Structure formats: C-alpha cells, structure tokens
LOVOVO-337571 format. One record per residue: x, y, z of N, C-alpha, C in turn. Coordinates in steps of 0.05 Angstrom, whole numbers, plus 5000, padded with zeros to 4 digits. Example, Ala and Ser with C-alpha at 12.3 -4.5 7.8 and 13.67 -1.06 7.14 Angstrom:
REM LOVOVO-337571
526448865156524649105156526449345156/525749555142527349795143525850015157/
***
This chain:
REM LOVOVO-337571
197062663914195362623938197062673963/195762803983197162864008195562734031/196962694053195662574076196462714101/194762714121195262814148195362574167/197462544183197762314201199062404227/198962224246200162274272202562094276/204762214285207162054290208562164316/208961984335210262054360208862284374/206262284374204662484388204462744374/205462764349205363024334203962964307/202463174297201163144271202963244249/203063084228204763154205203263104179/204163244159202863214132205063154112/204362994091206362924072205162844045/206862794026206062713999206162413996/203962303985203862013981205561943956/207561763961209261673939208161403928/207061243945205960983936203760903955/201460813943199260723959198760433953/199260263973198959973969196559863984/194460013986191959944000192459934030/193959734039194359704068196459884080/198259984063200460154072201060364051/202460574060203160794042206060874047/207360954025209961084026209561384025/210461524045209861814047212461964051/212662194038214962374041213962624056/215062674080214162904095215163164083/214163384094215063644084217963704089/219263544107222063574113223863384096/222563234078224063054061224462784072/223362724095223662464107221562274096/222362034089220561834078219761634100/217161594103216161414123214161214111/213860984124211860794115209660794135/207160834125204860854143202860634137/201560534158199260364154196860544146/195160434130192860594120191160684143/190960524165189360604188190460834203/192960904199194161134214193661394199/192661384176192061634161189561764172/189662014180187362154191185862304170/187262404150185862574130187462554103/185862514081187062514054186062774041/187862914027187063164014188863213989/187763373971189163443946190363713947/189263883964190364153966189664263994/191064454005193464573994195864383998/198364493996200764324000200864254030/202364044036202563954065203564184083/205564334075206564554092204464764096/203164844074201065044076198764944093/197964694090195764584106196364614136/198764534144199464544172199464834182/200565014166200665294175197865414178/196165364158193465474158191765344180/192165084184190664934204191365034232/193865084238194665184264193465454269/193465624249192265894252189265864256/187965694240185165654243184365544270/185965364281185365244307185365454329/187165654327187265864347184666034347/183266044324180866204323178366064334/178565804338176365644348176065674378/173665714388173165744417172665474429/174465384447174265124458171765084475/171065294490168665274507166165234489/166065374467163765354449163665084436/166064984428166064714416165064504436/165764534461164764354481161764374485/160764624484157864664488156264534465/157164554441155564454418156064164412/157964054426158663774421156663594435/156063364422154263174434155763004455/154262844470155462684491156662424481/155962344456157062094446159762124434/161161904430163761904417163561994388/165562134378165362234351168162254339/168162274311170762314298170862604290/173262704285173662994281172363094255/172362924234171263014208168263054211/166962864224164062884227163363134244/164963174265164363414281164963674266/166963674249167563904233165363964214/164163754202161963794184159563904198/159063804223156763914239157264204247/159764264254160464534263160164734241/161264664217161164864195158564844179/156964634184154364614170154664524141/156964414134157464314107159964134108/160564034085162963864084165364044087/166964004107169164194113171464154093/172864364088175364354072177464204088/179564134075181763994088182964174111/183164434106184264614126182364634150/179764654144177764674166177764414183/177864184170177863934184180363904202/182663984190185163974205185164164228/183964404225183764604246182164494270/179864364264178264244286179864024300/181263854284182863644296184963754315/186363964307188464074324187264204349/184964334346183764454370182764244389/181464034380180563814397182863684411/184963634396187363494407188763664428/188663934425190064114444188464164469/186064054471184364114494183563844507/185463694518184763434530182963454554/182963684567181163714590178263714581/177763834557175063864547174263614531/176163494516175563274498177463044504/176362814511177962584517178462424492/180962344486181562194463180561904466/179361804445178261534445179461364423/181361464409182561324386183761524367/184761424344185961604325183761774312/183862034318181962224307179262214320/178962064342176362034355176462144383/174262274391174162414417171462374430/171362454456168862454470168862684489/166562814491166363054508166662984537/168363144551168763094580166163154595/165362984614162963034631163263304645/161063424651161063694663162563704690/162063504707163363514734166363474731/167263294713170063254709171363504697/170063634679171163874667171464094687/169464134704169664334725171964284744/172264034751174463964769177164014756/177363944730179863984716180464284712/178464434706178864724703179664854730/178464754752179264854778182164794784/183064554776185864484780187664654763/186864714739188464894722188665174734/186465264745186465534757188265544781/188165324796189865304820192865304812/193465154791196265154781197065434772/195265564758195865834749196466024772/194766014793195166184816197766114830/198365844832200865764844203365864828/203065854802205265954785205666254790/203566404792203766684797204966744825/204066584845205266614871208166544872/208966324858211766254856213366474843/212366584823213866794809214267044826/212067104841212367344859214367294881/214367044893216266984913219166994902/219466884878222066884865223067174861/221367344852222167624847222967754873/221467714894222067834920224767734930/225267474928227767364939230167464923/229867464897232167564880232767854887/230668004894231068284901232168324929/232468104944233568124971231568174992/228968114986226868155006225667885013/224867855038223667605047220667625046/219367465028216467465027215267365053/213167495063212067425090211167135091/210267025069209266745069211566545075/214066625072216266445077217166455106/216566655120217566695148217166445165/214666335167214366105185215565845174/216565855149217565605137220565595135/221965795146224865815142226365555150/225865445174227365195181226864965161/224364925153223764715134225064765108/225065005098226265075072229265025073/230465085095233365055097234364775103/232964635120233964385130232564135121/230064155112228563925102226564015081/227564115058225664235039223864025026/221364095023219363925010219064034981/220263884963220363984935217663974921/215563874935212863884923211464154930/212564304947211364554955212264784937/210464964931211165184913213265364925/213265394952215265564965218065464960/218365204961220965084956221765114927/219965084909220465114881221265404875/219865594888220465874884223265944894/223965834918226565884929228765764911/228365524901230365404884230665564858/228465664847228665834823230266094829/229666204853231066454860234066404865/234766164875237566094879238966074852/237665954832238765934806239266214794/237266384796237466654785239566824799/239766794825241666964841244466844842/244666584836247266454838248166404867/246266404885246766364914245466104923/246665984944245365754957242965854973/241265664981238865744996239665885022/241765785036242565915061243566195056/245166235036246366505031244166695022/242266595005240166774996238366855019/237666665036235866735059237366915079/239966875082241467065099241367345087/241767355061241667625048238967755051/236867595052234167705055233367765084/235167695103234567745131232867535144/232667305132231067085144232466975169/235067005170236666915193238267155204/238467165230239867385242242867375236/243967135234246867105230247466825220/249866775211250666505204250666325228/251166435252250966265276248166145278/246166305274243466195275242965975255/244166005231243865795211244765525221/247065515234248165265244246765175269/246165355287244865285312242065185307/240565325289237865245284237664985269/239664915254239664655241239664435262/241364465283241464275305238864265319/237664495325235064495339232964365322/232964405296230964295278230963995280/233363875282233563585282233163465309/234263595330234263465357232363595377/231563835371229663975389227464105372/225963945357223964065339221764225354/221264165379219264315394220564545411/223064605406224464815421225864705445/227364885458228964795481227564845508/225264975507223765015533222864745544/222864735570222064485583219064475586/217864235583214964205588214464225618/212064225625211364235654212363975668/213264015692214363785707213763815736/213763595750213363605779216063675792/215963855811218363935825219563705840/222163685842223363465857222363445886/221863205895221163175923223463255941/222863375964225063435983226563175989/229163195989230662945994230062856022/230062596026229362496053231362576074/230562536099232362616121234862436120/236962546110239462386108241462476129/243262306137245262386156247062606145/247862786162249563016154252562926158/254062936136256862856138258563076152/260462996168262163176182264663226164/264263376142266363436123266163726114/268263816101268364076088268864026058/266764006043266963926015267564175998/269164125977269764335958269864215930/269164375910269164285882271364415867/272064305844274164415826273064415798/272564655787271264665761272164905745/271464905720271865135702270065365711/270765605704269265845713266365845703/265765705680263065715669261365485679/262365305695260865075703258665155723/256165075717253965125735252764855745/253064645730252164375738254564245753/254864305778257164215794256363935805/257463735792256763455799258463345821/260963425823262863285841264263475860/264963375883266463525903268163335919/269963445935271863275950272063375978/273063205995273563286023275963126033/277463256051279763126064279463166094/279162946109278762966138280862786152/282462906171284462746185283162516201/284462286202283462056217284962036243/283561936263284861896288286961676285/289261726296291461536293293061566268/292461786252294061836229292661766203/293461886182292161846156289762026152/288361976131286062146124283661986114/281462116116278962006104278262196081/278562096057278162256033275462196021/273862406017271162376007270962465978/269662295962268862365934265862385934/264862625930261962675934260762745907/258562605899257162645874254362745880/253562965866250863065869248862845864/246562855878244662635877241862715868/241562795843238862845833237062595833/238262355833236662115834235062085859/235862235880234262235905231762405902/231662585883229462775881227162695864/227662515845225462415828226162135818/224061985812224461695806224061645777/224861405769224361325742221361325736/220661425712217861445705216561705711/217961885726216862145733217062325709/215862565711216062755689218862855685/220462875706223262955703224862735690/224262485697225562265683224962265653/222462325646221762335618223362545603/223662775616225262995604228162905600/229362795622232162715620232462485600/230562305599230762075580230662175552/229162385547228862485520231362635511/232562795529234862955522237462795525/237662625545239862445549242462565557/242862825552245362955560245063255557/246663395572246963685566248463725540/247563915524248863975499250764215504/253264185498255164405501255964525475/256464785475257464925451258665185461/260465305446261565565455259465775460/259465885483257566105489254766025497/254265765499251565685504251465395512/249365305524248865015529245864975532/245064725527242264645530242364425551/241364485575241664295597239764055595/240663835606239063595606236663635625/237063765648235063805668234364105670/231964175678231164455681232964595701/233264855698234965015716234164985745/231464965750230564945778231564685791/231664475774232564215785235664215789/237064335770239964355773240564515798/239164735801239664905825239064755851/237264575850236564425875238764225883/240264125863242163915869245063975863/245664195849248464265844249964315870/252464235870253964265895255164545898/253364735902254165015904255165075932/257065255934258265325960256165455978/256465406004254665526023252065376027/251865136016249464976018250064696029/247964576039248064296047246564136026/247863956012246763825988246663525992/244663395981244563095980246762995962/247962775969250162665953250462375958/251662245937252661975940255661995944/256661895966259461935973260961675974/263461695964265361465966267661565985/268061426007270161506026272461306024/274861416023277261256022278761286048/279361076061281061086085283961056076/285561266080288261286069290261316092/292361166091294461186111296161436106/297961486125299761706122301561676097/301961426089303561376065301861366040/299261446043297361466020296661186009/296660986026295660726018292760706025/291060616006288160596012287760326026/286760346051286360106067283360036069/281660196058278860126059277160346045/274760276038272960476026270060406035/268460616033265660596041263960786024/261560706016259760876001257360946019/256461196016254161286032252261466016/249761466025247861666015247461856038/247962116034248062306056247662586046/247862776065247963056059250863156066/251763336048254463436053254463746053/255863876071256164166070258364236049/257664396030259564486010260564766018/263164796022264165046033265565216011/266265095988267765255968267465125941/267265305921267365215893269965335881/272065175880274565275869274465285839/275565495827275565525798278465515787/278665395764281365355752282965605750/281665825741283166065735284166195761/282966125784283966235810286166055821/285865795818287665605832290165545815/289865515789292165425773294565605774/294365875776296766035778298365965804/297065865824298465795849299165495851/297565335838297865045840298064925812/300564885803300964785777303464605776/304164505753306364315751308964435759/309364695752311964825759312264855789/310064965802310265015831310564755846/309364535836309564275850312364165847/313464185822316164075818318264225834/317864495837319864655851319164675881/317064545889316164545917315864835927/314564995909314265275915311365365914/309565175921306665245922306165455943/305165685935304665895954302365815973/302465935996300365876016297665986006/295665816007292865906002291065706017/288565766020286865616038286865316033/286765236007286364956001288964815992/291264935998293764815990294164536001/293664506026294164246039292364026027/289864076023288063876013288763805984/289264015968289863965940292563815936/294463885952297063745951296763455958/295163395979294763115987293262965965/291163085953289662955932291362915907/293163105901294963075879296862845883/297962815907299762595912298262325910/295862325920294262075918293662015888/292962225873292362175844294662065829/297062155836299562055823299861755829/299361675854299561395862297361235848/294961345846292761195832293361155803/294561365790295261345762297361125758/299361125775301360915773300260645777/298360625796297060365802295460255778/294460435762292960345738294860245716/297360315719299360235699299160385673/298060635674297760795650299361045653/300761135632302361375633300561615635/301761835644300162085647299462185619/297562375619296562485593298862625579/298762625552300862755536301063045544/303363125555303763395565304063595542/304463495517304763675495302063765484/299963635491297363705480296063935496/294564085482293364325493290364315490/288864385511285964415509285364705505/283164755490282365035484279665085497/279365325508276765405519275665645503/273065635498271765845483269966005501/270166265499268466455514267266655494/264666675494263266845475261967075490/262667315482261367555493259067635475/256567565483254267605466253467905465/254568065482253968355482255568505461/257568365450259268485430258368395402/258368565383257268505356259268585335/259368425313260968495290259268465265/260568495242259168465217258068185213/259267995227258367715225256167645244/255167845260252967795278253767815307/251967765326252567785354254867595362/256367675382258367495393261267565386/262867585407265767625403267167395418/268667235404269766995416272667035425/273166925449275866915459276566615463/278866535452279766255454282266245469/282166115492284566095510285665815510/288165785516289465525516290065445545/289965185548290565065574291864795570/294264755581295664515577294164275589/293964065574292563825583294263675604/292863555623294263395643295463565665/294263805670295263965693294663815719/295963895741295463765766292463755774/291063975769288263975776286663775758/287363765732286063565714286563285724/289063225730289762945739288362885765/288363075783287063025809284162945806/282663105791279863055787279462795772/280962755750280662525733281062265748/283262255763283862005777281861935798/280862135813278862075833276161995820/275562115797273062025783273361745772/275661675761276161405752275761205775/276961275798276661105821273761065829/272261285830269461275838267861105818/268261165793266661025772267360725771/269860655775270560365774269560235800/269860365823268960255848265960205848/264460395839261460365839260660165817/262160145796261559945776261759665787/263959625803264259365816262059315837/261259525851259159505871256559395858/255859515835253459415821253759135811/256159065800256558805789256358595811/257658645834257658455856254858415868/253258635866250458615877248558485857/249458435833247658325813245658525802/246258785804244558995795245659105769/244059115748245159205722245859505722/247859575707248659845704249559895675/250460135670251360215643254360275645/255960125629258860145631260060245605/262360375609264060445586266160215584/266360095561268059865557269959925534/272459845537274359865515275959605513/275659475491277459245485277759235455/280159165446280759165418280859445406/281259645424281559925415278960075411/276659935413274060065408272660115434/271660355438270160435462267160405456/265760285474262860245470261460235497/258860255497257260225521256359935524/256059845549255259575554253659565580/252059355583250759315609252259105626/254559025615256258825630258758965640/259658885663262059005676264558885663/265358995640267658905626269959105629/272459015623274759195627274759435608/276059645617276659875600279659885598/280759785575283659755572285160015574/284060225562285560475561285860595589/283860545606284060655634285360455653/285560205644286860015662285259935686/282559925682280759845704279059605695/278159455715276559215709273759285699/272759515707270159605697269959905703/268260035687268060325690265160415684/263660475705260860555702260660865705/259860995684259561285686257461345708/258261485728256361545750257061805764/258961955753259962195767258762455756/256962445736255762685725252762655721/251262595742248462535739246762785732/247863025736246363265728246563315698/248563185685249163245657248763015638/248762765648248562535630246462345641/244762245624242662055633243861795641/245961705629247261455637248161465666/249361685674250161725702247861725721/245661855712243261865729242161585733/242061425711241061145713242860985733/245461015730247260865748246960955777/246361215780246061315808243561195820/241361165805239061035816239760745825/241360605808242060335815243960325839/245760505841247660515864246160575890/244360765889242760825913241060585921/240060435902238460195908240159995923/242759965915244459775929245059875958/245660135960246460255986244160266005/241760295995239360316013237760056014/238759855999237459595999234459615990/234059755969231359785957231459675929/229059645917228859535890230159735870/231759625851233059805832231059915812/231660135800229960255779229760075755/231959935749232059755725232859475734/231159285728231759005735233758885716/234958665723236758525705235358465678/236858495656235958455628233558635621/233458865633231259045627231559155599/229459115582229559225554229759525554/228559655575228659945576231560035581/233059885596235859955601237459935575/237059725560238359695534237659925515/235059995515234160215497235460475505/235560525531236760775541239760785533/241160565535243960545528244360605498/242760475482242960515453242360805445/240260915456239461195449241661385459/242761335482244761515493247261515475/248161285466250561275450250161445424/247861405411247461555386247161855391/245661925412245162205417247662345427/249062215445251562335456253562385434/253762195415255662235392254762475375/252162495371251062715354251562985368/251162995395251663245410254563315408/256363115410259263175409260063275382/258863165361259463255334258463545330/256163615341255163885339257064075354/258063995378259864165393262464215377/263464005364265864035347265364225324/262964205312262264375290262164665298/260864715321260664995330263365105340/265064935351267765035357269265105332/268864955311270165025285269065285275/266365325277265165575269266365815283/266665795310267766015325270766055320/272165845312274965875303275066055278/273266005259273266175235272466455242/270566495261269866755270272266895283/273866745298276266855311278166965290/278566815268280266905246279267165234/276667175230275467415218275667655237/275267605263275667825283278467945282/280367775276283167865276284167945248/282267975230282968075203284467875186/283967625189285267415174288367445175/289467415199292367465202293967225191/296567265189298367045184298466875209/298466615206298266435229300266215226/301066105249302965875250301365625253/302265415241300865155242302764925242/301764695248303264445246301964265225/303664135210302763945190301963685203/299463595198298563335208299263115189/298463145164299062955143298363075116/299863005096299463105069299163405069/296763505061296363795061294363885083/294163715104292363775126293963895149/293064135159294564275180292764335203/293964395226292464485250293764735260/292164945264293365195274294265165303/296265315310297365305337295765475357/294765705347293365895365290565815371/289265665352286465585356286265295345/284265145354284064865346282564825320/283664935298282464925272284164755253/282964555241284264365223282964415195/284664435174283664465147285864395127/285164395102287064325081288264585068/290764565061292164775047293164665020/291664704998292464584973295264674964/296164914971298765014962301064914979/300564744999302664665017304564475003/307164535002309064344990309464115009/310863904999311263665015312663735041/311463655064312663705090312463455107/314263425126314163215145311963265165/310463065174308463115195309863225220/308663425231309763555255311363815248/311763865222313164105214311564355222/312964565230311664815236311864995211/309565105203309465275179307965525185/308265715167306765965169304865985145/302466075150300366095130299266375129/298366455105296866705102293966625097/292166715115289266655111288266845090/287166735069286266905046283266955046/281766765055278866795056277666605076/275166655084273766475103270866475096/269466265104266666235097265166135122/263266285131261766215155259366045150/258566005125256465825118257565535115/259565515099260965255096262865195119/263465395135265265375158267965265148/269265425132271865345120273565595115/276065545112277965765106279665685083/280765885069282665845048285265975057/287465835055290065935064292165875043/294266045044296566015026299065965042/300665775033303165715046305165945043/306366025066308266245065311166145069/311565995090314365895095314265665115/316565525115316965315136318565435159/317465395183318765515206320765325218/320165065220321964865231321164585224/323064405223322564125219321664005245/320363775244319363655269321563535286/321063535312322763385331322363085326/324362925322323962645317322262505337/322362605363320762475384317762505380/317062725366314162785363312962625340/314662495323313562355301311962105309/312362015334310861785344308261875358/307862135359305462235373302962155356/300962035369298561945353297162185339/297762425348296562665335297262665305/299662555298300562575270300162315255/298762125267298261875253295861915234/295961775211293861805192291261665202/
***
C-alpha cells in the first residue's frame, strides 16, 4: 500500500511499512522513514509506484486548465477527490486524483485552501483583483528587465532621468526602478554612481558630489523665492571717513571696512565698519525667512551659494565708490596707540577702495615690515598704523600669534577649461597663515565682536556668542569667555551678509544703539532655535566645503598626471601633501617619525570615492625636534 501526504508544504508519496490505525510508518521514495498521523494522509493507492505517481501527476496537472477548473467548480467548499470524480465523471484513478490536487494547490489565487486536501473557489471579484495584481507584477518585471538591459549596455532609460537624485542619494527599494538599477549594478560590477556616470546621467563626478549636497540641503534648488526688496535705509548721518576694505580677490560679500582719521591734538580715530543689511529688512520679513532657512553662505572651490539674494548683497556690500549703511565702532587712539575711548554708531560711510590681497601683500608683508622697507603706495600709512595697533591688541589678549609654519590654500576653478574628468581646471595656491594683513583684519574683528558682545550683555539684550571653555567651542546666548581668543565674550557680528548669527546680532546691536525694541527678547525660544539650527547647518556646510576641497585636490593630481609628490607624515601611515592640502593613508609607508618629509608616487586616484593610492618612494628628511610639539602632528 502507498500513500500521498503533505510534509513541509510539499507533496510526497511513500510506501506504508506499518499501519497502526491512528498512525503510519512510511518510507518515502528517497528512503527516508517518517511517522504520519492517519489524518495527514491525503490519498491511499496500490498503483503505480510512489515515484511514478508523482511524475505522472505532475505531468497531468500541467494539462489541466485552471480557468476551466474554476468555471466548473461550485461555490461550496470541497475536497480534491470529490472534485476529481465530478471533473472526470467517474471515480478517478490515483494519478488523476493526484493531478487535480497538484493543480488546485498550485493555483491559490483561484482556489483558497480550507484544510488538508480541501479548497474553496475564489469569489469572482477577489479573483479579478488578484489576476490584475499578477498582471501588474508581470508588467513591472518586464519593465525592470528592460531598464536593466539598457543600463548594462551603457544607456540611460528615459524613465530614470527625473529620478536620478533619488536613485543615487535616497533610493526607495520598493520601486522597480531601484530594483532594476541594483540588478544592473550586480551584472555590470559597478556601483550605482559609476554606472549612472557611464550612462551619462551625470555630467561629471563633480555633479555627483555637488548634487548630493543640494539633494539634502537645497531640495527645492538654489534659486531664491520671491522676496520684498529691502527698504531704503533711513536717513543716516554721513561719516567723515575714507573707508577701505581688505579681502581676497573673489570676495563679493564685503562685510567689513576700516578707516583711519587723524584726531585734533594728535592720535587717530580708527573706524571698524560693518555692512548693515539689518537696516534693510526686519525679522519676520521674506528676506529674514530666506536667511533663516539658509543660515549661512555655502562656500566651495569655484562656486558658492549665498545666504542672501544677489540684489540684497549688492545693496549692502561695502563696494568702492559707494556710500553704504554701516554699523561702526570707532576707537580713539593716542599717538602711542593706546585706546582711550570707543563709540558705536549707525551711519552711512563712503567706501573709497577695496584692497585685494594679491595686490597689497607683495608690498606689505612680514619681510618688508621687519626690514622697514615697505614701498610707498596709497594705503601704506593706514595699513602700517593698523598693523601696529593689531600687534598691541594681540599682545593685550595674551595670546601668541598664529603658527607661522602653517599654510592656507586657495582654490580657483576655471570653468571654461575642460578635461576628461569634466568641466573645470583647478589652481591651488599657497598663502602663509598669519600674514600682516590677516592679523590686522583678525585683531580688529576680534575687538569689534568682543566690544559689541559686551554692549549687548550690559544692555540686557540677548545675543549669540561663541564660547570656549574646557577646550570645546560652542554657541551660547550668554556672554561667556572665549579662552582661545582671550576675551570675556565674543559675539559674531562682523559678517551679517554671510552668516545668520551675525545678522541676528546686528539687529540686537542696532536696537541698543537706536534705543528701539530688539528683534529677539530675553529668553526668546526663537533665538535658541536659530542658534541650534545654525550650529548644525554651519558644521554641515563646513564639512561639505572640506569634501569639495578634497575632490579638487584629487582633480589637481590628475591634471598633473599623477606626479611624484612630497608629503609630511602626520601619524602612523597618514600623510599630508605639501603642495596641496590632501590627507590620506599610504599602506606601504614604513615606520616614520611624525613630521618626516617623504616622497610618494601617486599610482591611482578615484573621483567617486575621492581618494588616492600612493606608494612610498623615499624619506627626504627627519623632523625638526621643535616641530614635534606642533598640534598638527598630534593624534
């Protein structure tokens, strides 16, 4: 005697070894012995053999028309043997009964299982819905396959074009387009970014990185929404000064300027003038909404995304040849450069010059000052005076000058030049940190920010401060010390065209100077929220800038044909190139002291992962013992 039974969702047939009424000992066609309850047996038969039954039943099931079975089936629950007898019009053979069972079981959309060997016909509406779902899945599978084929062939299917950012940066794995892309990546052996670059979905690797940032922080694009133009600044007194700014050649948001005016009886009146967009629009205006959302200008090599629209920047930037509204801090300085008094004003200032680093630094630098050989030029007298004052201010803070061994790097991208890597040819120039112009501007800005921070604190008006204690820098609404700068408080207020924090502080400063209600009252929850959002966003923008600088460093190496380069060891196998600010690991680097100069051969680079592979060539020199204490080499 043989039996047909179900085990683990599969139908099996076997030979009965022992029948104990309630249970059976059965040996399957594969030689496995199992114990079955009598209720689990679906069919008992004497012929054919179990293997032959299963083979013939599977073939017979394929010949049965599922749609016809559903049509002739009644609406009540039934068992497969009774239905087989009705279908064949006679008592079915074991093969025929098993064939019907297999067909019913394989069509769960048509026949719902109601127990072992028992089924019920699916209602018409449910069947139609299920069949529609199957057809939809079939069509989706065909569409996925077609997309996969196109991608593997290096062609971009048109249906993917509007979805490129989502596919790259936030893929929805429930969508068929994402599944097709992932399948194509497996077949091609490429990542999604590399495959889509190959298909022309992105113009260049630069767009891959830049668009990722836009996708996260500017999902609606970088265009500004409609806004109300700034109100004409009120009739302010005109200052009797000749203001000039000192900036990099690419600076367009000129926030700060200076003036030097002789005082009667000797000494000078030195002005620190800050552009005043806070006079043009108020908190809650459309421009405030824009600035509050962006929180800062985003900088990157060859491009920037400004916090304020160009028209607004143009209205308030301290451009030469214009009279501009400003918040000014005046210092009364004796002939010996002692500050004997200060005063803050809201006024208009005539800007007569925008001095640029590349024009001034060849004439006015550390060497010419040390040798007292500064050549004559129009602004020599003013700059020399401000430099002398900055040196005194620095000493008064009790902080040493910036590390003269450190170098700042400037990136310039010529977008009209193109290479195999896409648009853009990068030039990276070096500039020694702590130059006289740097110190001059930095010290006067520190003085202005600390002075105005105290002004707000003494007036009981809240502001946003940079605080450092215990080595950690953070934002605060309290006027606390900044240990690294050596000041009692430090309120960012010198870059209101570029940072929302500075704009907020400028509103508060103007309120004190004009004796009007401040934009933010004490303990304002909106002020706390702006501070929190600014910290997070400003850090993210800075990280993006570092990432793009790293990208352009790799582009620079590729432009120069992966040359041999000199580097300094930072720690273990981490090095920093001397010619460009690129830090990476060199696995082949033998044990070196931090600060050692080495030579490397660049072997490959990757603009998607933004990384390079290098091989150690030789050691150029051991470190100077004095440099071993430089924080640059600390772990």
